[in-house]
Steps between C-alpha positions, in 0.01 A plus 500: 500500500513719188637392163668782308591469132813703421582589139705763316635611163207402280562782249145485371446122503412265787558131434156337532640215712618756754160669481350164601733479801403854603133401486567242775649764734339753733676808364753594232813714501670641189858623536494741205554524125134415460462616140127565471170491687413162352767335713348639819155388385634150434623474859188357665565377855207380709463827689543716190779693678801584283795703630735634231793740478644690206805374314740706294307404185162598646504844344240670283688468172520120542135444598194509273371857472157418644655336810763757595283668764518181707872555560426790736328256736787249522766573766874445473501316834233331707491319834248222562409384851472121506463247780844477661655812352526761225573448132672793326478523122723719279631454145861549607636662186639801689750280685818349348474126446820415690377643832126493442414241765710664769355843427143372496555341840643823641216707355220273625605336829136494614402253228489124530560475125574738214384437143674660204516447124700659217767232454256233372703253711319263737655534847395407853771637730437384856860527616407803712204698623287629344475242224559647153286349226490543123231292326670524161304584186138386478460576130714408201775764504838379630363220717840324528363149482125559506237720665508496878328622813504449875206406722541614860296333774489739795371416845576609854689172545736555205550582132557242228601550137389289204713578197356432154719480191292411194616350173560764231242515221500642151280805460260329264446209741459691825128454542494136385774420751316676780227239511759235586720717721421338833594150380806612307644699784418286801862388515637852462350644817750525783382546857754689711416533868703772672834381362791702374525313172437695181309340212703440186371602160409200290 
């Protein structure tokens, strides 16, 4: 079994409580709008493997000058082979919001799940196949109720999602709050095992 931390839309800042969750996983996935190299460095899964895609804001003029060369090494789409199936990752900004899920499913029928970002809205759509997942925003920009991420447990026997919605924090208190994140948010984690129910923003 492999634990995959799925984040997106950090825009240059990764909530340290989400960084702690990533550290407990085997690999990390970023769905775009990264913001700077520091975010990728802060993603520290056990294996050290981080898969990221470009978002519409991951362009040279919006990144620090000394980090812009890194953008050439980040793809717009990536496919990750996991136990039990493939995970496709794309930012999703090139597709209209109203039909985005349907179009993603048509474009990637080979996937078991598709991860996208862009909307900053936490969604786990398991009403059809492939699943369509948006981890929400893992930073502090437009989190719609607090920073969020998804942890995927993938095995040959099945895939399970653990959805994390964290309490919002003020910018000045982010690092103090991080030390207490696990206790504060124990009641906010929702485990969703292969159901069609979507998590609601809190």
